[in-house]
C-alpha angles and dihedrals in degrees: 000000000000091000091054090049092052092046091051090046089062091057097044134094124269090263090052092049092051091047094053090045091053091048088055092049091048091049091050090050091051091051092046093051092046092055091043092054091047090054091049090052092051092050093050092053129218121309 
């Protein structure tokens, strides 16, 4: 799925390229924040 997205990105317009790039950045940000929140929960301990 990701390979197809990247392949199609190479054939798209500039706007499409920017859009796919921003989707990738957004996805990376979501993953980063998820792991950050998990770490915060571990540091606070269980209630």
